[in-house]
PAZAPA-4460 file (N, C-alpha, C; in steps of 0.05 Angstrom, whole numbers, plus 32768, in hexadecimal, padded with zeros to 4 digits):
% residues 199
    n_x    n_y    n_z   ca_x   ca_y   ca_z    c_x    c_y    c_z   seq   type   mol
   7974   7FF0   7FB1   7989   7FFD   7FC1   7999   800F   7FAF     1      M     A
   79A6   8023   7FBB   79B5   8036   7FAB   79D2   802F   7FA8     2      G     A
   79DF   803E   7F96   79FC   803B   7F91   7A08   8057   7F96     3      I     A
   7A1B   8059   7FA9   7A26   8073   7FB1   7A44   8073   7FB0     4      Y     A
   7A4F   8089   7FA8   7A6C   808E   7FA9   7A71   809E   7FC2     5      T     A
   7A84   8095   7FD3   7A8C   80A3   7FEB   7AA9   80AA   7FE9     6      I     A
   7AB0   80C4   7FEA   7ACB   80CD   7FEA   7AD2   80D8   8006     7      G     A
   7AE8   80CF   8011   7AF0   80D8   802C   7B0B   80E7   8028     8      I     A
   7B0C   8100   802E   7B24   8110   802A   7B32   8117   8044     9      T     A
   7B47   8126   8042   7B58   812B   8059   7B50   8142   806B    10      G     A
   7B37   8141   8074   7B2D   8155   8087   7B25   8146   80A0    11      A     A
   7B26   8153   80B7   7B1C   8147   80CF   7AFF   8141   80CD    12      S     A
   7AF6   812B   80D8   7ADA   8123   80D7   7AD5   8108   80CB    13      G     A
   7AE9   80F6   80CE   7AE5   80DB   80C3   7ACE   80CC   80D0    14      S     A
   7AC6   80D4   80E8   7AAF   80C8   80F5   7A95   80CB   80E5    15      A     A
   7A93   80E1   80D7   7A7B   80E5   80C6   7A7B   80D1   80AF    16      Y     A
   7A92   80CD   80A3   7A94   80BA   808C   7A8F   809E   8096    17      A     A
   7A9A   8096   80AC   7A97   807B   80B6   7A7A   8075   80BD    18      L     A
   7A6C   8089   80C9   7A50   8085   80D0   7A3F   8083   80B7    19      R     A
   7A45   8094   80A3   7A36   8093   808A   7A39   8078   807D    20      L     A
   7A51   806E   807C   7A56   8054   8070   7A47   803E   807F    21      L     A
   7A47   8040   8099   7A39   802C   80A9   7A1B   802B   80A2    22      Q     A
   7A0F   8043   80A0   79F2   8044   809A   79ED   803A   807E    23      I     A
   79FE   8041   806B   79FA   8038   8050   79FC   801A   804E    24      L     A
   7A10   800E   805B   7A14   7FF1   805B   79FB   7FE4   8068    25      V     A
   79F3   7FEE   807E   79DC   7FE2   808C   79C3   7FE3   807B    26      Q     A
   79C1   7FF8   806B   79AA   7FFB   8059   79AB   7FEB   8040    27      G     A
   79C1   7FDC   803C   79C3   7FCB   8025   79CD   7FD9   800B    28      G     A
   79D6   7FF2   800E   79DF   8001   7FF7   79FB   7FF8   7FEE    29      H     A
   7A02   7FFD   7FD5   7A1D   7FF6   7FCA   7A2E   8010   7FCA    30      N     A
   7A47   800D   7FCF   7A58   8024   7FD3   7A72   8021   7FC3    31      I     A
   7A78   8037   7FB4   7A93   803B   7FA9   7AA1   804D   7FBC    32      Y     A
   7AB8   8045   7FC6   7AC6   8054   7FDB   7AE2   805B   7FD3    33      L     A
   7AE9   8075   7FD8   7B05   807E   7FD3   7B0D   8090   7FEA    34      C     A
   7B24   808C   7FF5   7B2F   809C   800B   7B4A   80A7   8002    35      I     A
   7B4E   80C1   8006   7B67   80CD   7FFF   7B7D   80C4   8013    36      S     A
   7B96   80C8   800B   7BAC   80C1   801D   7BAA   80CE   8038    37      G     A
   7BA4   80E8   8038   7BA1   80F7   8051   7B88   80ED   8060    38      D     A
   7B73   80E6   8051   7B5B   80DC   805D   7B61   80C2   806D    39      G     A
   7B71   80B1   8062   7B79   8098   806F   7B88   809E   8089    40      L     A
   7B9A   80B2   8088   7BAA   80B9   80A0   7B98   80C4   80B6    41      K     A
   7B86   80D6   80AE   7B74   80E3   80C1   7B61   80CE   80CD    42      I     A
   7B57   80BC   80BD   7B46   80A7   80C8   7B54   8097   80DD    43      M     A
   7B6D   8091   80D9   7B7D   8083   80ED   7B80   8094   8106    44      N     A
   7B86   80AD   8103   7B8A   80BF   811A   7B70   80C2   812A    45      D     A
   7B5A   80C6   811C   7B41   80CC   812A   7B31   80B4   8133    46      E     A
   7B33   809E   8124   7B22   8087   8129   7B31   806D   8130    47      S     A
   7B4C   806F   812E   7B5C   8057   8134   7B5A   8041   811F    48      G     A
   7B50   8048   8107   7B4E   8034   80F2   7B65   8037   80DF    49      I     A
   7B77   8024   80E0   7B8F   8025   80CF   7B8A   8014   80B6    50      L     A
   7B89   8022   809F   7B84   8015   8085   7B9C   8017   8074    51      L     A
   7BA7   8000   806C   7BBE   8000   805A   7BBE   7FE7   804A    52      K     A
   7BCF   7FE7   8035   7BD1   7FD0   8023   7BC3   7FD7   8009    53      G     A
   7BBC   7FC2   7FFB   7BB0   7FC5   7FE0   7B93   7FCE   7FE2    54      S     A
   7B88   7FD5   7FCB   7B6B   7FDC   7FCA   7B5B   7FC5   7FD6    55      E     A
   7B61   7FAC   7FCF   7B53   7F95   7FD9   7B55   7F93   7FF7    56      T     A
   7B6D   7F98   8002   7B72   7F96   801F   7B60   7FAA   802E    57      D     A
   7B5F   7FC3   8023   7B4F   7FD8   8030   7B32   7FD2   802D    58      I     A
   7B2A   7FC8   8016   7B0E   7FC1   8012   7B05   7FAC   8026    59      Q     A
   7B15   7F97   8029   7B0E   7F81   803C   7B0D   7F8C   8059    60      Y     A
   7B1F   7F9E   805F   7B20   7FA9   807A   7B06   7FB9   8080    61      A     A
   7AFC   7FC8   806C   7AE3   7FD6   806F   7ACC   7FC3   8071    62      F     A
   7ACC   7FAF   8060   7AB6   7F9B   8061   7AB4   7F8E   807D    63      E     A
   7ACB   7F88   8089   7ACB   7F7C   80A3   7AC2   7F90   80B8    64      R     A
   7ACC   7FA9   80B6   7AC6   7FBD   80CA   7AA9   7FC5   80CA    65      H     A
   7A9C   7FC5   80B2   7A81   7FCE   80B0   7A6D   7FB6   80AD    66      L     A
   7A78   7F9E   80AE   7A67   7F86   80AB   7A58   7F87   8090    67      D     A
   7A66   7F8E   807B   7A59   7F91   8061   7A59   7F76   8052    68      A     A
   7A46   7F74   8040   7A45   7F5C   8030   7A5C   7F5C   801C    69      K     A
   7A64   7F45   8013   7A79   7F43   7FFF   7A72   7F53   7FE6    70      D     A
   7A83   7F66   7FDE   7A7E   7F76   7FC6   7A6D   7F8E   7FCB    71      G     A
   7A63   7F92   7FE3   7A52   7FA9   7FE8   7A62   7FC3   7FE7    72      Q     A
   7A7B   7FC2   7FEF   7A8D   7FD9   7FEE   7AA3   7FD2   7FDA    73      I     A
   7AA8   7FE5   7FC8   7ABE   7FE3   7FB5   7AD1   7FFA   7FBB    74      R     A
   7AE9   7FF4   7FC3   7AFC   8009   7FCB   7B10   800E   7FB5    75      Y     A
   7B17   8028   7FB0   7B2A   802F   7F9B   7B3E   8043   7FA7    76      F     A
   7B57   8040   7FA0   7B6C   8052   7FA8   7B68   806D   7F99    77      D     A
   7B70   8083   7FA6   7B6C   809D   7F9A   7B7B   80A1   7F80    78      E     A
   7B90   8092   7F7B   7BA0   8094   7F63   7B95   8083   7F4C    79      E     A
   7B82   8072   7F52   7B78   805F   7F3E   7B62   806B   7F2D    80      N     A
   7B69   8074   7F15   7B55   8080   7F04   7B47   806B   7EF2    81      M     A
   7B50   8052   7EF4   7B43   803D   7EE4   7B2D   802F   7EF5    82      Y     A
   7B1B   803F   7EFD   7B05   8035   7F0E   7AEA   803D   7F02    83      T     A
   7AD5   8030   7F0A   7ABA   8037   7EFF   7AB3   8054   7F05    84      P     A
   7AB9   805E   7F1D   7AB0   807A   7F24   7AC0   8090   7F16    85      I     A
   7AD5   8088   7F07   7AE4   809C   7EF8   7AD6   80A2   7EDD    86      A     A
   7AC0   8094   7ED8   7AB2   8097   7EBE   7A94   809D   7EC3    87      S     A
   7A89   80AE   7EB2   7A6D   80B4   7EB3   7A5B   809D   7EAA    88      G     A
   7A67   8089   7E9E   7A57   8072   7E95   7A4E   8060   7EAC    89      S     A
   7A5A   8064   7EC3   7A52   8054   7EDB   7A3C   8063   7EEA    90      T     A
   7A26   8055   7EEF   7A10   8061   7EFD   7A14   8061   7F1B    91      H     A
   7A12   8078   7F27   7A10   807B   7F44   79F9   808E   7F4A    92      V     A
   79EC   8089   7F61   79D6   809A   7F69   79DE   80B5   7F74    93      D     A
   79F5   80B6   7F81   79FF   80CF   7F8D   7A1C   80CA   7F96    94      A     A
   7A2A   80E0   7F99   7A45   80DF   7FA5   7A46   80F2   7FBD    95      M     A
   7A53   80E9   7FD2   7A57   80F9   7FEA   7A75   80FB   7FF0    96      V     A
   7A7F   8113   7FF4   7A9A   8118   7FFD   7A99   8120   801A    97      V     A
   7AA1   810D   802B   7A9E   8111   8048   7AB5   8104   8058    98      V     A
   7AC3   8113   8068   7AC3   8130   8069   7AD1   813B   8050    99      P     A
   7ACB   8154   8049   7AD7   8160   8032   7AEB   8176   803A   100      C     A
   7B04   8172   8033   7B19   8185   8039   7B16   819D   8026   101      S     A
   7B21   81B4   802E   7B20   81CB   801D   7B31   81C7   8004   102      M     A
   7B45   81B7   8005   7B55   81B0   7FED   7B43   81A1   7FD9   103      K     A
   7B35   818D   7FE2   7B24   817E   7FD0   7B0D   8190   7FC6   104      A     A
   7B02   81A0   7FD7   7AEC   81B2   7FCF   7AF6   81C5   7FB9   105      L     A
   7B0D   81D1   7FBD   7B18   81E4   7FA9   7B1E   81D6   7F8F   106      G     A
   7B29   81BE   7F90   7B2F   81B0   7F77   7B15   81A9   7F68   107      S     A
   7B02   819F   7F76   7AE8   8197   7F69   7ADA   81B0   7F5E   108      I     A
   7ADA   81C6   7F6D   7ACD   81DE   7F64   7AD9   81E9   7F4B   109      A     A
   7AF3   81E3   7F47   7B01   81EF   7F30   7B07   81DA   7F1A   110      N     A
   7AFA   81C3   7F1B   7AFD   81AF   7F06   7B17   81A1   7F06   111      G     A
   7B26   81A1   7F1C   7B40   8193   7F1D   7B3B   8177   7F27   112      I     A
   7B44   8163   7F18   7B3F   8147   7F1E   7B5A   8139   7F21   113      A     A
   7B69   813F   7F36   7B84   8134   7F39   7B84   811A   7F47   114      S     A
   7B6D   8111   7F53   7B6C   80F7   7F5F   7B4F   80EC   7F5A   115      N     A
   7B4B   80D3   7F63   7B31   80C6   7F5C   7B19   80D4   7F69   116      L     A
   7B1C   80DE   7F82   7B06   80EB   7F8F   7AFE   8104   7F7E   117      I     A
   7B11   8113   7F76   7B0C   812B   7F66   7B00   8124   7F4B   118      E     A
   7B0B   810F   7F3F   7B01   8106   7F25   7AE4   80FC   7F27   119      R     A
   7ADE   80EC   7F3B   7AC3   80E2   7F3F   7AB0   80F9   7F44   120      A     A
   7AB8   810D   7F53   7AA7   8124   7F57   7AA2   8133   7F3D   121      A     A
   7AB8   8136   7F2E   7AB6   8144   7F14   7AA2   8135   7F02   122      D     A
   7AA3   811B   7F02   7A91   810A   7EF2   7A74   810E   7EFC   123      V     A
   7A71   810F   7F16   7A56   8112   7F22   7A4A   812D   7F19   124      T     A
   7A5A   8142   7F19   7A50   815C   7F11   7A49   815C   7EF3   125      I     A
   7A5B   8151   7EE2   7A56   8153   7EC6   7A3E   8142   7EBD   126      K     A
   7A39   812C   7ECC   7A22   811B   7EC7   7A09   8125   7ED4   127      E     A
   7A0B   813C   7EE2   79F4   8148   7EF0   79E7   8135   7F04   128      K     A
   79F8   8127   7F13   79EF   8116   7F29   79F3   8124   7F43   129      R     A
   79E8   8119   7F58   79E8   8127   7F72   7A04   8124   7F7E   130      K     A
   7A10   813B   7F85   7A2A   813D   7F93   7A26   814C   7FAD   131      L     A
   7A2D   813E   7FC3   7A29   814A   7FDD   7A45   814D   7FEA   132      I     A
   7A4A   8166   7FF1   7A64   816C   7FFE   7A60   8172   801C   133      M     A
   7A71   8166   802C   7A6F   816A   8049   7A89   8178   8052   134      V     A
   7A8B   8192   804D   7AA4   81A1   8054   7AA7   81A1   8073   135      P     A
   7AC1   819F   807B   7AC7   819F   8097   7ADF   81B1   809B   136      R     A
   7AD9   81CA   80A1   7AEE   81DE   80A5   7AE2   81F6   80B4   137      E     A
   7AF2   8203   80C4   7AE8   821C   80D1   7B00   822B   80DB   138      T     A
   7B01   8245   80D9   7AEE   8256   80CA   7AF2   8252   80AC   139      P     A
   7ADE   825D   809D   7ADF   825B   8080   7AE9   8275   8074   140      L     A
   7AFB   8273   8061   7B05   828B   8053   7AF3   8291   803C   141      S     A
   7AF7   82A8   8030   7AE7   82B0   8018   7AEC   829C   8001   142      A     A
   7B04   8292   8000   7B0A   827E   7FEB   7AF9   8265   7FEF   143      I     A
   7AF8   825B   8007   7AE8   8243   800D   7ACB   8249   8006   144      H     A
   7AC1   8260   800E   7AA5   8266   8008   7A9F   8269   7FEB   145      L     A
   7AB2   8275   7FDC   7AAE   8277   7FBE   7AAD   825B   7FB2   146      R     A
   7ABF   8249   7FBB   7ABF   822E   7FB0   7AA4   8220   7FB6   147      N     A
   7A9A   8223   7FCE   7A80   8218   7FD5   7A6A   8223   7FC4   148      M     A
   7A6A   823D   7FBF   7A56   824A   7FAF   7A58   8240   7F92   149      L     A
   7A70   823D   7F88   7A73   8232   7F6D   7A66   8217   7F6A   150      T     A
   7A6A   8206   7F7D   7A5F   81EB   7F7C   7A41   81EC   7F80   151      L     A
   7A38   81FD   7F93   7A1B   81FF   7F98   7A0C   8209   7F7F   152      A     A
   7A19   821B   7F70   7A0C   8226   7F58   7A0B   8210   7F42   153      E     A
   7A1C   81FC   7F44   7A1B   81E5   7F31   7A07   81D0   7F3A   154      L     A
   79FA   81D4   7F50   79E6   81C1   7F5A   79F0   81AE   7F6F   155      G     A
   7A09   81B1   7F78   7A14   81A0   7F8D   7A08   81A8   7FA8   156      C     A
   7A07   8195   7FBA   79FB   819A   7FD4   7A11   819E   7FE8   157      H     A
   7A10   81B4   7FF7   7A23   81BA   800C   7A16   81B2   8027   158      M     A
   7A21   819E   8034   7A17   8196   804E   7A2E   8197   8062   159      V     A
   7A35   81AF   806B   7A4C   81B2   807D   7A48   81A2   8097   160      P     A
   7A5E   819A   80A2   7A5D   818B   80BC   7A58   819F   80D2   161      A     A
   7A3F   81A8   80D3   7A36   81BC   80E7   7A1F   81B0   80F7   162      M     A
   7A25   81A3   810D   7A0F   8195   811C   79FD   81A9   812A   163      P     A
   79E4   81A2   812D   79D1   81B1   813D   79D2   81A5   815A   164      G     A
   79C5   81B3   816C   79C5   81AA   8188   79A9   81AB   8194   165      F     A
   7995   81B0   8183   7979   81B0   818E   7970   8195   8197   166      Y     A
   797E   8180   818F   7976   8165   8197   7984   815C   81B1   167      H     A
   7992   816F   81BD   79A0   816B   81D7   79B2   8152   81D6   168      H     A
   79C6   8153   81C5   79D8   813B   81C3   79E6   8135   81DE   169      P     A
   79E7   811B   81E4   79F4   8113   81FD   7A0F   8105   81F8   170      K     A
   7A13   80FD   81DF   7A2C   80EF   81D9   7A37   80FA   81BF   171      H     A
   7A51   80F6   81BA   7A5D   80FE   81A1   7A4F   80F2   8189   172      L     A
   7A46   80D9   818C   7A38   80CB   8176   7A1F   80DA   816E   173      Q     A
   7A11   80E7   8181   79F9   80F6   817B   79FF   810D   8168   174      D     A
   7A16   811A   816C   7A1E   8130   815B   7A26   8126   813F   175      I     A
   7A34   8110   813E   7A3B   8104   8124   7A22   80FD   8115   176      V     A
   7A0F   80F0   8123   79F6   80E7   8116   79E5   80FE   810C   177      D     A
   79E7   8115   8119   79D8   812C   810F   79E1   8134   80F3   178      F     A
   79FB   8136   80EF   7A06   813D   80D5   7A01   8127   80C1   179      V     A
   7A06   810E   80C8   7A03   80F8   80B5   79E5   80F6   80AE   180      V     A
   79D3   80FB   80C0   79B7   80FB   80BA   79B0   810F   80A4   181      G     A
   79BC   8127   80A6   79B7   813B   8092   79C2   8133   8077   182      R     A
   79D9   8126   8077   79E5   811C   805E   79D2   8107   8051   183      V     A
   79C9   80F4   8062   79B6   80E0   8058   799D   80EC   804D   184      L     A
   7993   8101   805A   797B   810F   8050   7980   811B   8034   185      D     A
   7998   8126   8031   799F   8132   8017   79A3   811D   8002   186      T     A
   79AC   8106   800A   79AE   80EF   7FF7   7993   80E4   7FEF   187      M     A
   797E   80EA   7FFF   7964   80DF   7FFA   7960   80C4   8007   188      G     A
   796F   80BE   801C   796D   80A5   802A   795F   80A9   8044   189      I     A
   7949   809C   8048   7939   809F   8061   794A   8095   8078   190      E     A
   7948   80A4   808E   7957   809C   80A6   794B   80AA   80BE   191      N     A
   7950   809F   80D5   7947   80AB   80EE   795E   80A9   8103   192      E     A
   7977   80AE   80F9   798D   80AB   810B   7991   80C2   811E   193      I     A
   7983   80D8   8119   7985   80F0   812B   7969   80FC   812D   194      S     A
   7962   8105   8146   7947   8111   8149   7943   8129   8137   195      P     A
   792A   812C   812E   7923   8143   811D   7916   8158   812D   196      R     A
   7918   8171   8123   790D   8188   8130   78EE   8185   8134   197      W     A
   78E5   8189   814D   78C9   8189   8152   78BC   816D   8155   198      G     A
   78CD   8158   8153   78C1   813D   8155   78C9   8130   816F   199      L     A
***
């Protein structure tokens, strides 16, 4: 099973992150998780999940919500730089920032590591590991596009939250699963959560 870092930032689209976490937990993978302060607020607004208290409190809440095994998820506050994912000496198979705000995207593209999500992404880039960004913004300015190009040129994967509709989605979950399925594909994790073209 793999070890993955998941960063959730303050952009709309917490449903993508929650579904990705659910699939990873069900698959038996281990997760390092960090959510920005704005990410926590937006998750509450969009999904009704109120997370507060210590790192341990939030970790236990996620374990219960996702029916995770004890220790399968390790949660860290965005201000805590004394964590395994703040160092390149800790092995992870990939990192996903989902959803990724334009603030986080710009900071990561320019080597600014002012919080743990940005630092973990910086480490992922310098160690030449797989970094997957799921930007969620529209319309995009030239600044946003330049930042995406900078990261793409460094080998990072841009998987924007742009759902397709050729599978004739009937529910909101079908649209979420389309995007999450593409993220999982990019991570190299086999999945069939969304129909594929021509099948």
